[in-house]
C-alpha positions as CSV (number, residue, x, y, z in Angstrom):
1,M,16.9,18.6,161.6
2,D,15.2,21.9,161.0
3,L,17.8,24.1,159.2
4,R,16.6,27.4,158.0
5,A,19.7,29.6,157.5
6,V,23.3,29.4,156.6
7,V,25.5,32.3,157.7
8,F,28.9,32.8,156.1
9,D,32.0,34.7,157.2
10,Y,33.3,37.1,154.4
11,G,37.1,37.2,154.7
12,M,38.7,33.9,153.7
13,V,35.3,32.2,153.1
14,L,33.4,34.2,150.6
15,S,36.5,36.2,149.7
16,A,39.9,34.8,148.5
17,P,43.0,35.6,150.5
18,Q,44.3,39.1,150.5
19,D,45.7,40.3,147.2
20,A,49.5,40.1,147.3
21,V,50.0,43.1,145.0
22,A,47.7,45.4,147.0
23,C,49.5,44.3,150.2
24,Q,52.9,45.0,148.7
25,E,51.8,48.5,147.5
26,M,50.5,49.2,151.0
27,V,53.9,48.3,152.4
28,Q,55.7,50.5,149.9
29,T,53.3,53.4,150.6
30,T,54.1,53.4,154.3
31,G,57.8,53.0,153.8
32,L,57.8,50.4,156.6
33,S,59.5,47.0,156.3
34,P,57.1,44.1,155.5
35,E,57.6,42.8,159.0
36,A,56.8,46.1,160.7
37,F,53.9,46.7,158.4
38,E,52.3,43.3,159.3
39,Q,52.8,44.0,163.0
40,Y,51.0,47.4,163.0
41,Y,48.4,46.5,160.4
42,W,47.1,43.6,162.4
43,S,47.7,44.9,166.0
44,N,45.1,47.7,165.2
45,R,42.7,45.6,163.1
46,D,40.5,44.6,166.0
47,D,39.7,48.2,166.8
48,F,39.1,48.9,163.1
49,D,36.7,45.9,162.8
50,R,34.9,47.1,166.0
51,G,34.4,50.6,164.6
52,A,36.6,52.1,167.3
53,L,38.8,53.2,164.4
54,Y,37.5,54.2,160.9
55,G,39.5,54.2,157.7
56,P,41.5,57.4,158.1
57,T,41.9,57.1,161.9
58,Y,43.0,53.5,161.5
59,W,46.0,54.6,159.3
60,E,46.7,57.5,161.6
61,K,47.0,55.1,164.5
62,I,49.3,52.8,162.5
63,A,51.5,55.8,161.6
64,S,51.6,57.0,165.3
65,D,52.5,53.5,166.5
66,A,55.2,53.1,163.9
67,G,56.6,56.6,164.4
68,I,56.0,57.7,160.8
69,R,54.1,60.4,159.0
70,L,51.6,59.8,156.3
71,S,50.4,62.6,154.0
72,A,46.8,63.0,153.1
73,E,47.6,61.6,149.7
74,Q,49.3,58.5,151.2
75,T,46.4,57.9,153.5
76,S,43.9,58.1,150.6
77,R,46.1,55.7,148.7
78,L,46.2,53.3,151.6
79,L,42.4,53.3,152.0
80,V,42.0,52.4,148.3
81,L,44.6,49.6,148.5
82,D,43.2,48.2,151.8
83,A,39.8,47.9,150.2
84,R,41.2,46.4,147.1
85,A,43.2,43.8,149.0
86,W,39.9,42.1,150.2
87,M,37.8,42.5,147.1
88,Y,38.9,39.3,145.4
89,L,36.2,36.7,145.7
90,N,36.0,33.0,146.3
91,E,33.7,32.3,143.3
92,P,33.0,28.7,144.1
93,A,31.9,29.5,147.7
94,L,29.6,32.3,146.3
95,A,28.1,29.9,143.8
96,W,27.4,27.4,146.6
97,A,25.7,30.1,148.7
98,Q,23.4,30.7,145.8
99,Q,22.6,27.0,145.6
100,V,21.7,27.1,149.3
101,R,19.4,30.1,148.7
102,A,17.8,28.3,145.7
103,A,17.1,25.4,148.0
104,G,14.8,27.7,150.1
105,I,17.3,28.3,152.9
106,K,18.1,31.8,154.1
107,I,21.7,33.0,153.7
108,G,23.5,35.6,155.6
109,I,26.9,37.2,156.2
110,L,28.5,37.8,159.6
111,S,31.9,39.4,159.2
112,N,34.5,41.2,161.4
113,I,35.2,44.0,159.1
114,G,35.8,47.7,158.9
115,D,34.1,50.6,157.1
116,T,36.7,50.8,154.3
117,Q,36.0,47.4,153.0
118,V,32.2,47.5,153.4
119,N,31.9,50.8,151.6
120,A,33.8,49.4,148.6
121,M,31.8,46.2,148.7
122,R,28.4,48.0,148.7
123,Q,29.5,50.0,145.7
124,Q,30.8,47.0,143.7
125,F,29.0,43.9,144.9
126,G,25.4,43.9,143.7
127,W,25.1,40.3,144.9
128,L,25.0,41.4,148.5
129,S,21.3,42.1,148.1
130,D,20.8,38.3,147.6
131,Y,21.7,37.8,151.3
132,D,18.8,38.0,153.8
133,Q,21.1,39.6,156.4
134,C,24.6,41.2,156.3
135,T,26.1,41.9,159.7
136,W,29.2,44.0,159.7
137,S,31.0,44.3,163.0
138,Y,32.0,47.9,162.8
139,E,28.4,49.0,162.5
140,L,27.5,47.3,165.8
141,K,30.7,48.2,167.7
142,M,31.1,44.5,168.5
143,A,32.8,41.5,166.9
144,K,33.0,37.7,166.8
145,P,33.3,35.7,169.0
146,E,31.1,37.8,171.2
147,P,27.7,36.1,171.6
148,E,25.7,39.2,171.0
149,I,26.8,39.5,167.4
150,Y,25.6,36.0,166.6
151,R,22.3,36.6,168.4
152,Y,21.8,39.8,166.5
153,T,22.4,38.0,163.2
154,I,20.0,35.2,163.8
155,E,17.3,37.5,165.2
156,K,17.5,39.5,161.9
157,L,17.2,36.3,160.0
158,G,14.2,35.3,162.0
159,V,15.5,31.9,163.1
160,E,16.4,30.1,166.3
161,P,20.1,29.3,167.0
162,Q,19.6,25.6,166.3
163,Q,18.1,26.4,162.9
164,A,21.2,28.2,161.7
165,L,24.6,27.0,160.5
166,F,27.7,29.2,160.7
167,I,30.8,28.8,158.5
168,D,34.0,30.6,159.4
169,D,37.8,30.1,158.9
170,R,38.7,30.8,162.6
171,P,38.1,28.2,165.3
172,E,37.3,30.7,168.0
173,N,34.5,32.1,165.9
174,I,33.0,28.7,165.4
175,R,33.2,28.1,169.1
176,G,31.4,31.4,169.6
177,A,28.6,30.4,167.3
178,E,28.3,26.9,168.9
179,A,28.2,28.5,172.4
180,I,24.8,30.1,171.6
181,G,23.4,26.9,170.0
182,M,24.2,27.4,166.3
183,H,25.8,24.7,164.2
184,G,29.4,25.6,163.3
185,F,31.7,24.4,160.6
186,L,35.4,25.5,160.2
187,F,36.2,26.4,156.7
188,T,39.4,25.6,154.8
189,N,38.1,24.9,151.3
190,L,34.9,23.6,149.8
191,Q,36.1,20.0,149.4
192,Q,36.8,19.9,153.2
193,L,33.5,21.5,154.0
194,A,31.6,19.1,151.8
195,G,33.1,16.2,153.7
196,D,32.4,17.7,157.1
197,L,28.8,18.6,156.2
198,K,28.2,15.0,155.0
199,A,29.8,13.5,158.1
200,R,27.2,15.3,160.2
201,G,24.2,14.5,158.0
202,F,23.8,18.0,156.4
203,D,23.9,16.4,153.0
204,R,20.3,15.4,153.6
205,I,19.3,19.1,153.8
206,L,21.8,21.1,151.9
207,P,23.1,20.9,148.3
208,M,26.7,19.8,148.7
209,P,29.5,22.2,147.7
210,L,31.5,21.5,144.6
211,A,34.6,19.5,145.4
212,L,37.0,22.3,144.5
213,D,39.7,24.0,146.4
214,A,37.9,27.2,147.6
215,Q,41.1,29.2,148.0
216,V,41.9,29.2,144.4
217,G,40.9,32.1,142.2
């Protein structure tokens, strides 16, 4: 097996789940019920991740859909909170990525994500420079599981599909990677991932993740 790259999703793989405090403050800022906020937040997220909406226009669309008005101050606050909600890291997963890199295998990120988060990440996460390729969906106006975004990522990494392994928390995104010939592994936590990697013989190539619950911390 000729494995030359491991590509990670960011949200819920390299990052921890959304911060509950930041999410609660977003709900309070909009004045919506938690249920209505969740509905409008996620129904517009695909356009945000694809770059059809940017930070301010994303919140303008939510306000329009929900029939509310947001002041410039409220919008600015929501942009800060939305970035903060996704900034908590899955430290064990990041540590394992560094072990993969130390073993001589390229590492990359492929994430469906909007400009608000990426701008904050670039300011705060110096470790992004350790990755050989970071593919952010909003910059390309496409998103997983479209085949083109996987092909773009592996071309930038300089590897063939069968030489790359993709890790994501969504089954449809794993199927998208496998459809172009990449190896795909669904992520729940590092203990589960280690078992799945070993079952398919990747323990002969990769350092194994720590047997820790990757969603803690």
